[in-house]
C-alpha positions in Angstrom: 134.9 119.9 88.2 131.6 120.3 90.0 131.0 118.3 93.1 128.2 115.8 92.6 126.5 114.7 95.8 127.0 111.0 96.4 124.0 108.9 95.4 122.3 105.7 96.8 122.2 102.9 94.3 118.9 101.0 94.5 119.4 97.5 93.0 116.3 95.3 92.6 116.9 91.5 92.6 114.3 89.1 91.2 115.3 85.8 89.7 118.9 86.7 88.8 120.1 86.2 92.4 123.1 84.1 91.3 124.5 87.1 89.5 123.7 89.5 92.3 127.2 89.4 94.0 128.8 90.2 90.6 126.7 93.4 90.4 127.8 94.4 93.9 131.4 93.9 93.1 131.0 96.0 89.9 129.2 99.0 91.6 131.3 98.9 94.8 134.0 101.0 93.1 131.7 103.7 91.6 132.9 107.1 92.9 129.5 108.6 92.5 127.9 106.2 95.0 127.5 106.6 98.8 125.9 103.2 99.5 123.9 100.4 97.9 120.4 99.4 98.8 119.3 95.9 97.6 115.6 95.2 97.3 115.5 91.4 97.5 112.3 90.4 95.7 113.5 86.7 95.2 111.1 85.6 98.0 111.8 81.9 97.5 115.6 82.3 97.8 117.6 83.0 101.0 119.6 86.2 100.4 123.4 85.9 100.9 124.9 87.1 104.1 126.7 90.4 103.6 129.3 91.3 106.2 130.2 94.9 107.0 133.7 94.7 105.5 132.9 92.6 102.4 132.6 95.8 100.3 133.9 99.3 100.4 130.4 100.8 100.2 127.8 100.0 102.8 125.3 97.5 101.5 121.8 97.5 102.9 119.6 94.4 102.3 115.8 94.9 102.2 114.3 91.5 102.1 110.7 91.5 100.9 107.9 89.1 101.8 106.1 89.7 98.5 107.5 89.9 95.0 106.2 93.2 93.8 107.9 95.6 91.4 106.2 98.3 93.5 108.8 97.5 96.1 111.5 99.4 94.3 109.8 102.7 95.2 109.2 102.0 98.9 111.1 104.6 100.9 114.2 103.3 102.7 116.0 104.7 105.7 119.4 106.3 105.3 119.1 106.9 101.6 120.7 109.9 99.9 118.7 112.6 98.2 120.1 111.3 94.8 118.8 107.8 94.0 120.1 105.8 91.0 117.7 103.0 90.2 119.2 99.9 88.6 117.9 96.6 87.4 119.9 93.4 88.1 120.5 92.3 84.5 123.5 94.4 83.5 126.4 96.6 84.6 126.0 100.3 83.8 129.3 102.0 83.2 130.4 104.2 86.0 131.0 107.1 83.6 127.3 106.9 82.5 126.1 106.9 86.1 128.3 109.9 86.9 127.1 111.8 83.9 123.4 111.1 84.6 123.7 112.1 88.2 125.6 115.2 87.3 123.0 116.3 84.8 120.2 115.6 87.3 122.0 117.6 90.0 122.8 120.8 88.1 120.1 121.2 85.4 117.3 123.7 86.1 119.5 125.6 88.6 119.8 122.6 90.9 116.1 122.0 91.5 116.7 118.2 91.3 112.9 117.6 90.7 113.1 115.9 87.3 113.9 112.3 86.3 117.1 111.8 84.4 117.9 108.7 82.4 119.9 107.2 79.5 118.8 108.0 76.0 119.0 104.3 75.1 116.4 103.8 77.8 114.0 106.4 76.5 110.5 105.6 75.3 107.5 107.4 74.0 103.9 107.0 72.8 101.6 108.0 69.9 97.9 108.0 69.4 95.5 106.2 67.1 93.9 108.9 65.0 90.4 107.4 65.2 90.2 106.7 68.9 93.1 108.8 70.4 94.1 105.8 72.4 97.8 105.9 73.4 100.2 103.3 71.9 103.4 102.6 73.8 106.5 102.9 71.5 110.1 102.6 71.1 111.0 105.0 68.3 114.3 106.9 68.6 113.3 109.4 65.9 110.4 110.9 67.7 110.1 113.2 70.8 110.5 111.2 74.0 108.5 111.2 77.2 109.3 108.1 79.3 112.4 106.9 81.1 112.9 103.2 81.7 113.9 102.3 85.3 117.4 101.0 84.8 119.8 103.9 85.4 117.0 106.3 86.2 118.1 109.1 88.6 115.5 110.9 90.8 115.0 112.5 94.2 114.2 110.2 97.1 111.1 112.3 98.0 109.4 110.7 95.0 109.6 107.3 96.6 107.3 108.6 99.4 105.0 110.2 96.9 104.7 106.9 94.9 104.1 104.7 97.9 102.0 106.9 100.2 100.3 109.5 98.0 99.3 107.7 94.8 96.0 105.9 94.6 96.4 102.3 95.7 94.3 101.3 92.6 97.1 102.6 90.4 99.7 100.5 92.3 97.4 97.5 92.0 97.5 97.8 88.2 101.3 97.4 88.5 101.0 94.3 90.7 98.4 92.7 88.5 100.3 93.2 85.3 103.8 92.8 86.9 104.6 95.8 84.7 104.3 99.5 84.3 105.7 100.7 87.6 108.1 103.0 85.6 105.3 104.4 83.5 103.3 105.2 86.6 106.4 106.8 88.1 106.9 108.9 85.0 103.3 110.1 85.1 103.6 111.0 88.8 106.7 113.1 88.3 105.5 114.8 85.1 102.2 115.6 87.0 104.2 117.2 89.8 106.6 119.2 87.6 104.9 119.8 84.3 108.2 118.9 82.6 109.7 116.1 80.6 112.5 113.8 81.7 116.1 114.6 80.8 118.4 112.3 78.9 122.1 111.6 78.7 123.2 110.3 75.3 125.3 107.1 75.4 127.9 108.5 73.0 130.5 111.0 74.0 131.3 114.4 72.5 134.0 112.6 70.4 131.5 110.1 69.0 132.5 107.2 71.1 129.6 104.9 72.1 129.9 104.2 75.8 127.0 101.7 75.8 126.3 99.3 72.9 123.6 97.3 74.5 121.6 97.3 77.7 120.3 94.4 79.7 120.1 90.7 79.2 117.8 88.7 77.0 115.5 87.8 79.9 113.5 90.5 81.6 109.9 91.7 81.9 110.2 93.2 78.4 110.6 89.7 76.9 107.2 88.5 78.3 104.3 87.9 75.9 102.6 91.1 74.6 104.8 93.4 76.6 103.7 96.4 74.4 100.1 95.5 74.9 100.3 95.7 78.7 102.1 99.0 78.6 99.7 100.6 76.1 96.9 99.6 78.4 98.7 101.1 81.4 99.1 104.4 79.5 95.4 104.4 78.9 94.5 103.7 82.5 97.0 106.2 84.0 95.7 108.9 81.6 92.3 108.6 83.2 93.9 109.5 86.5 96.3 112.1 85.5 95.0 113.5 82.2 96.0 113.0 78.6 98.5 115.9 78.5 100.4 114.9 81.6 103.5 113.2 80.0 105.6 115.9 78.4 107.8 115.4 75.3 111.4 116.5 74.7 114.0 116.2 71.9 116.9 117.3 74.1 119.7 115.0 75.1 123.1 115.7 76.6 126.3 114.2 75.2 128.6 112.5 77.8 131.9 114.2 78.4 135.0 112.3 77.5 136.7 113.5 80.7 135.1 114.0 84.1 136.7 117.5 84.4 135.2 118.8 81.2 132.5 121.5 81.1 128.8 120.8 81.5 127.5 118.3 79.0 126.6 119.6 75.5 122.9 119.7 74.7 121.5 118.4 71.4 118.3 120.2 70.3 118.4 122.4 73.4 115.3 124.4 72.8 112.1 123.0 74.4 109.1 121.9 72.4 105.4 122.3 73.1 102.1 121.3 71.6 103.4 117.9 70.7 101.1 115.5 69.1 102.2 112.1 67.6 100.0 109.7 65.7 100.7 106.3 64.1 101.2 106.4 60.3 99.4 103.1 59.5 96.3 102.7 61.6 95.1 99.8 59.5 98.2 97.8 60.5 97.5 98.5 64.1 93.9 97.4 63.8 94.9 94.2 62.0 97.4 93.4 64.8 94.7 94.0 67.3 92.3 91.7 65.5 94.9 88.9 65.4 95.7 89.4 69.0 92.0 89.1 70.1 91.6 86.0 67.9 94.7 84.5 69.5 93.2 85.2 73.0 90.0 83.4 72.0 91.9 80.4 70.8 93.9 80.2 74.0 90.7 80.5 76.1 89.0 77.8 74.1 92.0 75.5 74.6 92.6 75.2 70.9 96.3 76.1 71.4 98.7 76.1 74.3 100.9 78.9 75.5 104.2 78.8 73.7 107.6 79.9 74.9 108.0 83.6 74.2 111.2 84.1 72.1 110.7 87.6 70.9 111.4 90.7 72.9 111.2 94.5 72.9 114.0 95.1 70.4 112.0 94.0 67.3 108.4 94.7 68.6 107.1 91.5 66.8 104.0 89.6 67.8 104.5 87.5 70.9 102.6 84.9 72.8 99.4 86.0 74.6 99.0 85.2 78.2 95.5 84.5 79.4 94.3 87.5 81.3 92.5 86.9 84.6 89.2 88.4 85.6 91.1 90.4 88.2 93.2 92.0 85.6 90.3 92.8 83.3 88.4 94.4 86.2 91.4 96.4 87.2 91.6 97.8 83.7 87.9 98.5 83.7 87.2 96.8 80.4 90.0 98.5 78.4 90.2 96.7 75.1 93.5 94.9 74.6 95.6 95.8 71.6 99.0 94.9 70.2 101.6 97.7 70.5 103.6 98.6 67.5 107.1 98.7 69.0 109.3 100.3 66.3 106.3 102.1 64.7 106.1 104.7 62.1 104.7 107.9 63.6 104.0 111.4 62.5 104.7 114.2 65.1 103.8 117.9 65.1 105.2 120.3 67.6 106.4 123.9 68.0 109.9 124.9 69.1 110.2 127.4 71.8 113.0 129.8 71.0 115.2 130.8 74.0 
């Protein structure tokens, strides 16, 4: 069995501070971890006192003065080269963390310059044929280009690049929307490497599903018009990095049933290039956009109030529309708002590179 360098777990805590100690207890026994760094974004709550011998792993608390999801990528002292980012709404199985870190460590001859993630947390985008605008999608049947942050593995050097080398205007987009930090991070790494992310499938080589569901029913993805914000972020970030920055892949690696098995088995191992995906039904997208803009107007006139949002990312249905501020509109430089399709029908063309 190859030796996997121990990783630092970066755990971001927002409003689920009451469940925080349960997360620490769960991850404390993970063999792949060296230490745990907690980014405490619950600015109105006093963090619990962690004594040196409360846990087997060292726990470092980083209390923030401002609740910003950009805080997760601020460089921290004493972190390992391997960083496993984790949200505070679920427990990732230790086997999955090990498999993802192992894949990240040894793929590409050990360069460790790509993002690795869980296939269940993979996302992508397609374009409107008429305008070529990007539409953020969750569609498991198309090539993939984005890793969500929970369970994402990356080199710690990218934290410095995100915090100190990216344009502050891009991080402001993240702060204003309270969203899209992961999309910006994916753009940044793809721009640096010219390669897509790598994914670990959540089923084993024997067909056993290690993960049946991810996350709780309350997260940023359950907020109103989540897909709208992320589609707009794609458009803004493309202006900075270019339309062809995010790279697509069909390759994923099955988790080994035993830690001592050989390197994970790749599915669709050959890389793809010249990938272009478009939505099948543009009329449906335009109709959703029309309804969305009408809804915005009704809210701004005071004809309707803001209802509780009960629909999330899993179904991609229409959600409540938050009233956008002038600050947000100016940040996006007048980008037209539109409803994302979620589980959209897309058509993709690409060529397979034979190896």
